[in-house]
Each structure stands twice: as structure tokens, then as C-alpha cells.
C-alpha positions as CSV (number, residue, x, y, z in Angstrom):
1,M,-12.6,-12.2,16.9
2,I,-9.9,-12.3,19.4
3,L,-7.4,-13.6,16.9
4,A,-8.2,-11.3,14.4
5,T,-7.8,-8.6,16.9
6,I,-4.3,-10.0,17.9
7,L,-3.2,-10.2,14.2
8,F,-4.5,-6.6,13.6
9,W,-2.1,-5.6,16.5
10,V,0.7,-7.6,15.4
11,F,0.3,-6.3,11.7
12,A,-0.1,-2.8,12.9
13,V,3.0,-2.7,15.2
14,I,5.1,-4.3,12.5
15,L,3.6,-1.8,9.8
16,V,4.5,1.1,12.0
17,G,8.0,-0.1,13.0
18,A,8.8,-1.0,9.4
19,A,7.4,2.6,8.2
20,L,9.7,4.3,10.9
21,L,12.6,2.2,9.6
22,V,12.0,3.6,5.9
23,V,12.4,7.1,7.0
24,G,15.1,6.3,9.6
25,L,17.5,4.2,8.2
26,R,20.6,5.9,6.7
27,N,21.2,3.0,3.8
28,I,18.6,3.7,1.3
29,V,18.7,0.2,0.1
30,H,17.8,-1.1,3.5
31,S,15.1,1.6,3.3
32,A,13.6,0.2,0.4
33,I,13.7,-3.5,1.9
34,A,12.0,-2.3,4.8
35,L,9.2,-0.9,2.4
36,V,8.6,-4.3,1.2
37,L,7.8,-5.2,4.8
38,V,5.5,-2.2,5.1
39,F,3.8,-3.2,1.8
40,A,3.4,-7.0,3.2
41,M,2.0,-5.9,6.5
42,A,-0.8,-3.7,4.8
43,A,-1.8,-6.6,2.7
44,G,-2.3,-8.6,6.1
45,V,-4.9,-5.9,7.1
46,Y,-6.5,-6.0,4.3
47,L,-6.8,-9.7,4.4
48,L,-8.2,-9.1,8.0
49,L,-10.8,-6.9,6.5
50,D,-11.9,-9.5,4.2
51,A,-10.5,-7.5,1.0
52,E,-8.7,-10.5,-0.8
53,F,-8.3,-8.7,-3.9
54,I,-6.8,-5.6,-2.5
55,A,-4.4,-7.6,-0.8
56,I,-3.3,-9.7,-3.7
57,V,-2.8,-6.4,-5.8
58,Q,-1.0,-5.0,-2.8
59,I,1.3,-7.9,-2.8
60,L,1.9,-8.1,-6.5
61,I,1.9,-4.4,-7.4
62,Y,3.4,-2.5,-4.4
63,A,5.6,-5.2,-2.9
64,G,6.6,-6.8,-6.0
65,A,6.6,-4.2,-8.9
66,V,7.1,-1.0,-7.1
67,T,9.8,-2.1,-4.9
68,I,11.8,-3.5,-7.7
69,L,11.4,-0.5,-9.6
70,I,12.7,1.4,-6.6
71,L,15.6,-1.0,-6.3
72,F,16.4,-0.6,-10.0
73,A,16.5,3.1,-9.9
74,L,18.7,2.8,-6.8
75,M,20.9,0.6,-8.4
76,L,21.2,2.6,-11.6
77,T,22.2,5.9,-9.7
78,R,25.5,4.6,-8.6
79,I,25.4,5.3,-4.9
80,T,28.2,2.9,-4.2
81,G,31.0,4.0,-2.1
82,Q,28.8,6.4,0.1
83,P,28.3,5.4,3.7
84,T,25.1,7.5,4.1
85,T,22.9,7.5,1.4
86,N,20.0,8.8,3.1
87,P,21.0,11.7,5.1
88,S,18.9,13.2,7.9
89,N,17.6,16.6,8.0
90,R,18.3,18.8,11.1
91,L,14.5,19.7,11.2
92,W,13.4,16.3,12.6
93,P,12.1,18.0,15.9
94,V,9.9,20.2,14.0
95,A,8.7,17.2,11.8
96,F,8.1,15.1,14.9
97,I,6.0,18.0,16.5
98,I,3.9,18.3,13.4
99,S,3.3,14.6,12.9
100,A,2.3,14.4,16.4
101,L,-0.2,17.0,16.2
102,V,-1.7,15.5,12.8
103,G,-2.1,12.2,14.6
104,L,-3.7,13.8,17.5
105,C,-5.8,15.6,15.3
106,I,-6.9,12.2,13.6
107,V,-7.5,10.5,16.8
108,L,-9.6,13.2,18.1
109,A,-11.7,13.3,14.9
110,I,-12.3,9.7,15.0
111,M,-13.3,10.0,18.7
112,L,-15.4,12.9,18.2
113,S,-17.2,11.8,14.8
114,P,-20.8,11.4,14.7
115,H,-20.0,8.9,12.1
116,A,-17.9,6.6,14.3
117,V,-18.7,2.8,14.1
118,S,-18.6,1.1,17.5
119,D,-19.9,-2.3,16.5
120,V,-18.9,-3.8,13.3
121,S,-20.6,-7.0,13.1
122,N,-23.7,-5.2,12.2
123,G,-22.0,-3.9,8.9
124,A,-21.0,-7.5,8.0
125,S,-24.8,-8.6,7.9
126,Q,-25.4,-6.2,5.0
127,L,-23.6,-8.4,2.6
128,P,-24.9,-11.7,1.4
129,A,-23.5,-14.7,2.8
130,N,-20.5,-16.8,0.9
131,I,-19.7,-13.8,-1.4
132,N,-16.1,-13.9,-2.8
133,N,-14.6,-10.4,-3.3
134,V,-12.6,-11.6,-6.3
135,A,-15.5,-13.5,-7.9
136,R,-17.7,-10.4,-7.4
137,I,-14.9,-8.3,-9.0
138,G,-14.6,-10.7,-11.9
139,Q,-18.4,-10.5,-12.4
140,L,-18.5,-6.8,-12.4
141,L,-15.5,-6.6,-15.0
142,Y,-16.8,-9.2,-17.5
143,S,-20.5,-10.0,-16.7
144,P,-22.6,-9.5,-20.0
145,S,-25.9,-9.0,-18.3
146,A,-24.9,-6.1,-16.1
147,Y,-22.8,-3.2,-17.1
148,S,-19.4,-4.4,-18.2
149,Y,-16.2,-2.5,-17.2
150,V,-14.5,-4.6,-20.2
151,L,-13.9,-1.5,-22.3
152,P,-12.3,0.7,-19.5
153,F,-10.2,-2.2,-18.4
154,E,-8.9,-2.8,-21.8
155,I,-8.5,1.0,-22.5
156,A,-6.3,1.1,-19.2
157,S,-4.3,-1.8,-20.4
158,V,-3.5,0.1,-23.5
159,V,-2.7,3.0,-22.1
160,L,-0.3,1.3,-19.8
161,L,1.3,-0.5,-22.6
162,V,1.7,2.8,-24.4
163,A,3.4,4.2,-21.3
164,I,6.1,1.2,-21.1
165,I,6.8,1.7,-24.9
166,G,7.4,5.2,-24.2
167,A,9.5,4.7,-21.3
168,I,11.7,2.1,-23.2
169,V,12.1,4.4,-26.2
170,I,13.1,7.6,-23.8
171,A,15.7,5.4,-21.9
172,R,17.2,3.7,-24.9
173,E,20.4,5.2,-25.8
174,E,21.1,6.3,-29.1
């Protein structure tokens, strides 16, 4: 339990620091690279929560595909020659005050909530022993005995394929 707590705080501090770098750096490419660190630290937090599948998806989809998409978009916008590609706004003190108030409201809501959980170890005993999240998701997706999510899964893949083909057709120069 002590190692998990230490790892959580390491992940959380790096995640918050990288998130601040994303919005604070003047070079937008550096901000996009800091975004990779945010996604990786979020995946670390998911691993600590025993959500292996979500951590893997976080790394593959967000840290991989979304970040590469952002970097390609930045490369195609021709921002070369500009020293400041991520200009700052003069209203940052107002944004800081509003963010602090929202953060304070979240902390108060968590502390005053009647649904707050003080002992997490009791919730873990509700799950069967030796269950693997990835195996369970696979059983839900492809199990012939229970309700199978194969059809919605395949429909989603076809919709994504149509969207990719549409993006290629739109982006193609004629």
C-alpha cells in the first residue's frame, strides 16, 4: 500500500506539472510533447487502479495516435519562423482565480460528500479473486453464452473506417 501511494503521488505531481507545461510553454510543439507525458502519467494512474485495459488504451490511442495527429497538424500548418507559436492571454490572472475557485469547490464537494469513501480495501473484496480486466472485457465482447457486444463493436469499426475514408477523400487535392 505504501508503494502504491508513493507511485500515485509521483504520477500525480508529474501529471500536474506536465499539464501546466502544456498550457504554459510558448512553443506549441513543446506543448504537444508535454502532452505525451500527461497521457503517460494518466496511464500510470490507471495501472494503479488495476484498470490495465484503460491504461493500454490510454497509451495506444492518446499517447500514440492523438499526439501524432496533433504533431502532424502542427507540421502541416507551417508555423516555422515564429518564435512564439502559443501566445499568452492577458486574462491569465482571471483564469487563475476561476481555476482556484473550481478546484476549491471540487475539494469541498469531495470532503463534504456523504458518498465519500474512506476505506478502499473493502471495495476490492467485492470482485472475484484473480480476475483480469482484459480477459473480462474479451469475455464480454465475444462470449456466445452471454450478451455479446460483437455487433456494436463491428459497427463502430465500420463507422471509423468510413470516417477515415471520408477524411482521405476530403483532404485529397484535386
